[in-house]
C-alpha positions in Angstrom: 77.3 66.7 166.2 73.8 68.3 165.8 73.7 67.8 162.1 72.9 64.3 160.9 75.1 62.6 158.4 78.4 63.6 157.0 79.7 65.9 154.3 80.0 64.4 150.8 83.6 64.3 149.6 82.8 66.7 146.8 81.4 69.2 149.3 84.6 68.9 151.4 86.6 69.4 148.2 84.6 72.6 147.4 85.2 73.9 150.9 88.9 73.2 150.8 89.3 74.7 147.3 87.5 77.8 148.4 89.6 78.1 151.6 92.7 77.8 149.4 91.5 80.4 147.0 90.7 82.8 149.9 94.2 82.2 151.3 95.8 82.8 147.9 93.9 86.1 147.7 95.6 87.1 151.0 92.9 86.2 153.5 93.8 84.5 156.8 91.8 81.2 157.0 91.5 79.6 160.3 89.2 76.9 161.7 86.5 77.7 164.3 83.9 75.8 166.2 80.4 77.1 166.3 78.9 77.1 169.8 75.6 75.4 168.8 74.2 73.3 171.6 71.6 70.5 171.7 69.1 72.6 173.6 69.2 75.3 170.8 67.6 73.0 168.2 64.1 72.8 169.7 64.1 76.6 169.9 65.1 77.1 166.3 62.8 74.3 165.0 59.8 75.4 167.0 60.1 79.0 165.7 60.7 77.8 162.2 57.5 75.6 162.3 55.5 78.4 163.8 56.8 80.7 161.1 55.8 78.4 158.3 52.3 78.2 159.9 52.0 82.0 160.2 53.1 82.5 156.6 50.6 79.9 155.3 47.9 81.6 157.4 48.7 85.0 155.8 48.3 83.7 152.2 45.1 85.0 150.6 44.2 81.6 149.1 46.1 78.9 151.1 44.1 76.2 149.4 46.2 77.0 146.3 49.4 76.0 148.1 50.7 72.5 147.6 49.2 70.0 149.9 52.8 69.3 151.2 53.2 73.0 152.1 49.9 73.1 154.0 51.0 69.9 155.8 54.3 71.5 156.8 52.4 74.4 158.4 50.3 72.2 160.7 53.0 71.5 163.4 53.3 75.2 163.9 49.9 75.2 165.5 51.5 73.3 168.4 53.5 76.4 169.3 51.1 78.7 171.2 51.4 82.5 171.2 52.6 82.7 174.9 55.5 80.2 174.0 56.5 82.3 171.0 57.7 85.1 173.2 59.8 82.8 175.4 61.2 81.1 172.3 62.2 84.4 170.8 64.0 85.4 174.0 65.9 82.1 173.9 66.7 82.7 170.2 68.2 86.1 171.1 70.4 84.4 173.7 71.5 81.9 171.1 72.2 84.8 168.6 74.4 86.6 171.3 76.4 83.4 172.0 76.9 82.6 168.3 77.7 86.2 167.6 80.9 85.9 169.7 82.3 84.2 166.6 82.8 87.6 165.1 85.0 88.8 167.9 88.0 87.2 166.0 86.8 86.6 162.4 85.1 88.7 159.7 83.5 85.9 157.6 82.7 82.3 158.2 83.1 79.8 155.4 81.0 76.7 155.7 78.9 74.3 153.6 75.5 75.2 152.4 74.6 71.6 151.4 75.8 68.3 152.8 75.8 66.7 149.4 76.0 68.1 145.8 73.0 69.6 144.1 70.2 67.3 143.0 68.1 67.5 139.9 64.9 69.6 140.1 61.7 68.1 141.4 63.5 65.2 143.1 60.9 65.3 145.9 57.9 65.9 143.7 54.9 64.0 145.0 56.5 63.2 148.3 54.8 64.0 151.6 55.6 66.7 154.1 57.4 64.4 156.6 59.5 62.7 153.9 60.4 66.0 152.4 61.3 67.5 155.8 63.6 64.6 156.7 65.3 64.7 153.3 65.9 68.5 153.2 67.2 68.7 156.8 69.9 66.2 155.9 70.7 67.8 152.6 70.6 71.6 153.4 70.9 72.0 157.2 73.5 74.7 157.3 71.4 77.9 156.6 68.8 77.5 159.3 71.0 78.8 162.2 71.9 82.0 160.3 68.2 82.6 159.3 67.3 82.2 163.0 70.0 84.3 164.6 70.2 87.1 162.0 73.6 86.8 160.4 73.7 87.6 156.7 74.8 84.7 154.6 75.5 84.1 150.9 75.6 80.9 148.9 78.6 81.2 146.5 79.3 78.9 143.5 82.2 76.6 144.2 82.6 74.4 141.1 80.7 71.4 139.8 80.2 67.8 140.9 81.3 64.8 138.9 77.8 64.7 137.5 78.1 68.3 136.3 75.7 69.8 138.9 76.7 73.0 140.8 78.5 72.9 144.1 78.4 75.9 146.5 79.8 77.1 149.8 78.3 79.5 152.3 79.8 82.7 153.5 78.3 84.0 156.7 79.0 87.5 158.0 78.5 89.4 161.3 75.1 91.1 161.7 74.9 94.3 159.6 78.1 93.4 157.7 76.5 92.7 154.4 79.0 94.9 152.6 81.9 92.8 153.8 80.1 89.6 153.0 79.1 90.7 149.5 82.6 92.0 148.8 84.1 88.7 149.6 81.4 86.8 147.8 82.1 88.9 144.7 
């Protein structure tokens, strides 16, 4: 409910095929809900925007960055230092709640993209807002794990009808990179 749009049929097929492969390899595959709540999104997005701003400010020659990248950094200035600490505390509470997933599972299988891959430079020349809106609808599924600290891997999962790569995402419990990479392999 917090992710706009729906999964493309080819992405659904890649997920089902990967789940079937995992099952054929002897893994138990079950469905789980992720306890992501509407109030989590402003925390995650605010910290992400502030992070983009901080990274851009740390670059030796920010004027060499794309204009679009510099524009994406501007909203991060709206997140003042005192708020960052409170947001990071909230992020830790989100991570603890989401982390309960790993009480009964080892690895989570989910999409990495809502639609199949697109050709390179599809957003070339577009502005920051247009790019942001497009990418959050196309690749929204990695942000949560980047924010809450679970390792994740994008794994090839076939090709679209147009011959472009499909992928799924495997997400592991914190500090369980070994399990995640073994399964991804």
